[in-house]
Structures are given as structure tokens and as C-alpha cells.
C-alpha positions in Angstrom: -34.3 16.4 -50.9 -33.5 18.8 -53.7 -32.7 22.6 -53.6 -36.4 23.4 -53.4 -36.9 21.0 -50.5 -38.8 18.4 -52.6 -38.9 15.0 -51.0 -40.5 13.3 -54.0 -39.6 13.2 -57.7 -43.2 12.5 -58.6 -46.6 12.7 -56.8 -49.5 11.1 -58.7 -52.9 12.4 -57.8 -55.5 10.0 -59.3 -57.4 6.8 -59.3 -56.8 3.3 -57.9 -59.0 0.5 -59.2 -59.0 -3.2 -59.0 -59.4 -4.9 -62.5 -61.6 -8.0 -62.5 -61.0 -9.7 -65.9 -62.8 -12.6 -67.4 -62.1 -14.1 -70.9 -65.2 -15.0 -72.9 -65.7 -16.7 -76.3 -68.1 -13.8 -77.1 -69.6 -11.0 -75.0 -73.2 -11.6 -73.9 -76.2 -9.9 -75.3 -79.1 -8.5 -73.3 -80.6 -11.2 -71.0 -77.9 -13.7 -72.0 -75.5 -15.6 -69.7 -72.2 -16.9 -71.1 -69.5 -18.9 -69.3 -66.0 -17.4 -69.1 -62.5 -18.1 -67.9 -61.3 -18.1 -64.3 -61.5 -14.6 -62.8 -58.2 -12.7 -62.8 -57.8 -9.9 -60.3 -55.2 -7.2 -61.1 -54.3 -3.8 -59.4 -55.1 -1.0 -61.8 -56.5 2.5 -62.2 -54.6 5.2 -64.1 -53.2 6.9 -61.0 -52.0 3.7 -59.4 -50.5 2.5 -62.7 -48.6 5.7 -63.1 -47.2 5.6 -59.6 -46.0 2.0 -60.0 -44.5 2.8 -63.4 -42.5 5.7 -62.0 -41.3 3.8 -58.9 -40.1 0.9 -61.0 -37.9 3.3 -62.9 -36.4 4.5 -59.7 -38.3 7.7 -59.1 -39.1 8.7 -55.5 -42.9 8.4 -55.9 -46.0 9.1 -53.8 -49.7 8.5 -54.5 -52.6 10.7 -53.4 -55.7 8.6 -53.9 -58.7 7.0 -52.1 -59.5 3.3 -51.7 -62.2 1.5 -49.8 -61.7 -0.1 -46.4 -62.0 -3.6 -48.0 -59.9 -6.4 -49.4 -59.5 -4.7 -52.8 -58.2 -1.6 -51.1 -55.6 -3.6 -49.2 -54.6 -5.3 -52.5 -54.0 -1.9 -54.1 -52.0 -0.6 -51.1 -49.9 -3.8 -51.1 -49.1 -3.5 -54.9 -48.0 0.2 -54.4 -45.8 -0.6 -51.5 -44.2 -3.6 -53.3 -43.2 -1.3 -56.1 -41.7 1.2 -53.7 -44.4 3.9 -53.8 -45.0 6.0 -50.6 -48.6 5.4 -49.7 -48.9 8.0 -46.9 -51.3 10.0 -49.2 -53.6 7.1 -49.9 -56.9 7.7 -48.0 -59.0 4.8 -46.9 -62.8 4.6 -46.6 -65.8 6.6 -47.6 -66.9 4.2 -50.4 -65.9 0.8 -51.7 -62.7 0.5 -53.7 -63.1 1.4 -57.4 -63.6 -1.6 -59.6 -63.3 -2.2 -63.4 -65.3 -5.2 -64.7 -63.6 -6.3 -67.9 -64.6 -9.0 -70.4 -62.1 -9.9 -73.1 -63.0 -11.9 -76.3 -60.5 -14.1 -78.3 -59.7 -11.2 -80.6 -58.6 -9.1 -77.7 -61.5 -6.7 -77.8 -62.8 -5.8 -74.4 -65.9 -4.4 -72.7 -65.4 -2.5 -69.5 -67.8 -1.2 -66.8 -66.1 1.0 -64.2 -67.5 1.5 -60.7 -65.5 4.6 -59.5 -66.3 4.0 -55.9 -63.8 5.7 -53.6 -62.2 7.4 -56.6 -65.2 9.6 -56.9 -64.9 10.6 -53.2 -61.4 12.0 -53.6 -62.3 15.6 -52.9 -60.7 19.1 -53.1 -60.8 19.0 -49.3 -58.6 15.9 -49.4 -56.1 17.8 -51.5 -56.1 20.7 -49.2 -55.5 18.4 -46.3 -52.6 16.8 -48.2 -51.2 20.2 -49.5 -47.8 19.5 -47.8 -47.5 16.3 -49.9 -48.1 18.3 -53.1 -45.6 21.0 -52.0 -43.0 18.3 -51.3 -43.1 17.0 -54.9 -41.0 18.2 -57.8 -43.5 17.0 -60.4 -47.3 16.3 -59.9 -49.1 14.1 -62.4 -52.9 13.7 -62.7 -55.6 12.1 -64.8 -59.4 12.4 -64.8 -60.6 9.2 -63.2 -61.1 11.4 -60.1 -63.3 14.5 -59.9 -62.2 17.4 -62.1 -62.5 19.9 -59.2 -60.1 17.8 -57.2 -57.5 18.0 -60.0 -58.1 21.8 -60.3 -57.5 22.1 -56.5 -54.2 20.2 -56.9 -52.7 22.9 -59.2 -53.5 25.6 -56.7 -50.9 24.0 -54.3 -48.0 23.4 -56.6 -44.7 24.3 -55.0 -42.1 26.8 -56.2 -40.1 25.1 -59.0 -42.8 22.4 -59.3 -44.3 21.1 -62.5 -47.8 19.8 -63.4 -48.4 17.0 -66.0 -52.0 16.1 -67.0 -53.3 13.2 -69.1 -57.0 14.1 -69.4 -58.4 10.6 -69.6 -61.3 10.0 -69.7 -61.4 13.3 -71.6 -63.7 16.2 -71.0 -63.6 20.0 -71.6 -61.0 21.6 -69.2 -61.2 24.9 -67.4 -58.5 27.5 -68.4 -57.0 27.5 -64.9 -56.2 23.8 -65.3 -55.0 24.1 -69.0 -52.6 26.9 -68.1 -50.9 24.8 -65.4 -50.2 21.9 -67.8 -46.5 21.5 -68.7 -47.2 19.3 -70.6 -50.8 18.3 -71.4 -50.5 14.7 -72.7 -53.2 13.5 -75.1 -53.9 10.8 -77.6 -56.0 11.4 -80.8 -59.3 10.9 -79.1 -58.5 13.1 -76.1 -57.2 15.8 -78.4 -60.5 15.8 -80.4 -62.6 16.1 -77.2 -60.6 18.9 -75.7 -60.4 20.9 -78.9 -64.0 20.3 -79.7 -65.1 21.1 -76.1 -63.2 24.4 -76.4 -65.5 25.4 -79.3 -62.7 24.7 -81.7 -63.0 21.5 -83.7 -59.7 19.6 -84.3 -58.1 21.8 -86.9 -58.2 19.0 -89.5 -56.4 15.7 -89.8 -52.9 16.9 -89.2 -51.7 16.1 -85.6 -49.3 19.1 -85.8 -52.4 21.3 -86.1 -54.0 19.5 -83.1 -50.8 20.3 -81.1 -50.9 23.9 -82.1 -54.6 24.2 -81.4 -54.1 22.7 -77.9 -51.2 25.1 -77.2 -53.5 28.0 -78.1 -55.8 27.0 -75.2 -53.1 27.8 -72.7 -50.9 24.8 -71.8 -47.1 25.6 -71.5 -46.4 22.5 -73.6 -48.3 19.6 -75.2 -47.5 16.0 -76.1 -49.7 14.2 -78.6 -49.2 10.4 -78.6 -49.8 8.7 -82.0 -49.4 5.0 -81.2 -47.2 3.3 -83.7 -46.5 6.7 -85.3 -44.7 7.9 -82.2 -45.5 11.3 -80.6 -45.5 15.1 -81.2 -44.1 17.5 -78.6 -45.1 21.2 -78.8 -44.0 24.2 -76.9 -44.5 27.8 -78.0 -44.7 27.7 -81.8 -42.3 24.7 -82.1 -43.6 21.2 -82.9 -41.2 18.2 -82.9 -41.8 14.6 -83.8 -40.6 11.8 -81.5 -40.3 8.5 -83.3 -41.8 5.3 -82.0 -39.8 2.3 -80.9 -40.5 -0.7 -83.1 -41.5 -3.8 -81.0 -43.9 -6.7 -81.3 -46.9 -5.6 -79.2 -48.5 -8.2 -77.0 -50.8 -6.1 -74.7 -51.1 -2.3 -74.7 -52.9 -2.2 -71.3 -51.4 0.5 -69.1 -48.8 1.5 -71.7 -50.1 5.1 -71.8 -49.8 5.3 -68.1 -46.2 4.1 -68.2 -45.5 6.7 -70.9 -46.9 9.5 -68.8 -45.2 8.5 -65.6 -41.8 8.1 -67.4 -42.1 11.5 -69.1 -43.2 13.2 -65.9 -40.2 11.8 -63.9 -37.7 12.6 -66.6 -38.9 16.2 -66.9 -38.3 16.6 -63.2 -34.7 15.7 -63.7 -34.3 18.7 -66.0 -34.4 16.8 -69.3 -35.8 18.7 -72.3 -39.4 17.7 -73.3 -38.5 16.0 -76.5 -35.8 13.9 -74.8 -38.2 13.0 -72.0 -40.8 11.9 -74.5 -38.3 9.8 -76.4 -37.4 8.0 -73.1 -41.0 7.6 -72.3 -41.6 6.0 -75.7 -39.0 3.4 -74.8 -40.7 2.7 -71.5 -44.0 2.3 -73.2 -42.4 0.0 -75.8 -41.2 -2.4 -73.2 -44.6 -2.3 -71.5 -46.5 -3.4 -74.6 -44.3 -6.5 -75.1 -45.6 -7.9 -71.8 -49.1 -8.9 -70.6 -51.0 -6.9 -68.0 -50.7 -3.3 -66.8 -48.5 -3.0 -63.7 -46.9 -6.4 -64.2 -45.6 -5.1 -67.6 -43.9 -1.9 -66.3 -40.1 -2.1 -66.7 -37.2 -1.0 -64.5 -34.7 1.6 -65.7 -32.2 -1.2 -66.5 -34.7 -3.0 -68.7 -35.4 0.3 -70.6 -31.6 0.9 -71.1 -31.3 -2.7 -72.5 -33.9 -2.1 -75.2 
């Protein structure tokens, strides 16, 4: 417990899905049946991925999510516990566990259909009932694979000395109350365009620095724009800094963004400046893309230090 009484370094409020993956020679057209590889079943969902990534790094991590009372829900709970995540905040029942149906062709292109299931039943009332868990956390991280009003409710219960990190994925226009709580708002190029456009702005041209400044103008205390192989930009106030990427041979980018966000959120909670936290997060993401899968690819702190 720290000086504010926080029991957790990071609480992730978000989604938990099971990913059902089939490899295909080509994706089927309307009315067509194709044969594929053996079915692979993986724990996933942006919230569950972030929690596992943080716990692997050594953060005291908890997850607030909802899964179904079914075999997939038990699989997700088992994967969280195996990584060291506290699952006391994972609610069970109300709908089937969220599922992502994924087909992957030989070039690596995929088609995904998501059934949100129980993720769509994580309500503001659930957050209010778990307010003690939110208050016990130094940093709270969220995404948008659960209802927006649930994420807004979360920021209303942040503790003294707490910090809120948001990756608005999948992106949608955000209310000012939520934007003003973000420290930082973490977006990729697509998410930046949607949020800036949704605010009646446009993207401010092709310069990512302009996107960062445009996003700051909407109210977040800080912003991180991830640029893939080009690294990232971090912005606070009128200052924009570039964080270089880490050069690696990428094998699979699945879940790398979740690992980046989790690592950055955890490091910020330790008092590290934003640019330094983003540089560390870039190293975590770099290790993750050299391995296949999402949660299976997330490194320990020792593996990041060895990079």
C-alpha cells in the first residue's frame, strides 16, 4: 500500500474476449464455405490483454470486467490468475462471454467479427458497486470495448493522487468530462482522426504533431500518439516530444498496442515522466511483436531489460 492507500498499481476497466482463430487459404464470399485450419482458442480482449501485460511486468494489477458463466469465461479467469492479476473485480453472468471470430489468410490479413456479449453488460452500476476497487488503484486504464457510459462513470470515482489513462479503441467521439480526465489519452493515427473529426475539428493536416496539439486542445492533460515503426509523440501543455521506436523484426503485432498502454500506465504510476514511460512502453511493445499471439507474447520486466 502506498502513501495514498492504493493497493494496486493498475486497475484495468475493460473487455475480456475469447479469440477463436481459423487460418484459411482465402476468406469466403457470400454463400461460400471454405475449409480452414484447426481452431485456435486464445484469451483476448483489450482490457484482459492490458491486465496480463501489466502483471507480467510486475505491476500489482486488478481487472474490472464482465464474463459469462460459461467455459470461455472460466478460460479468461484462469488466464488472468495465471498472470498474477487480481480477479476480484471480474463479474460473472448476465450474458455469454464476449467472442471474437477471426479468420486469417496466408498474407496475415484477418477478418474479425466481435460478439461483445458480457462486455456490453458492464454497466455504470457495476462501477459504482466496485468503487472501492477504483479508489484502491494508483492508475486506472480503460478502452472502449465496454459501454462509454461505464468508462465515464469510472473517472467519477478516481482516488486522490490517482491517474486515468484511456486508449479510445474502437474510437468514437468522447464527452469533455472523459477527455479532461485523460492523463494521457493514447491514440494511433486512426483513433486520432476519429476523435478530432468527431469534435468538429478535422485532423489538422498530415503532421502528427498537429494531431497531438489538436487533441490537447480538447481537454486531456496529456496525449500520446503512437506511430508504429515511427515511434510515438508525447504531448503535454504546448510541448510535443518524439519517442523513437525500437527496431525489431516484427512477427505478429496482435496485442502490441495493449502491451504498450499497460506498460505506460504502470510506469506513470511509479512517478516516471511521460516521455520516459512511453520509451519504456515502446520497448515492451517491441518485445511483444517479435512473438506470436497476444497475451502469450507479453514480456516480463527482465525480458524488456534484456532488449
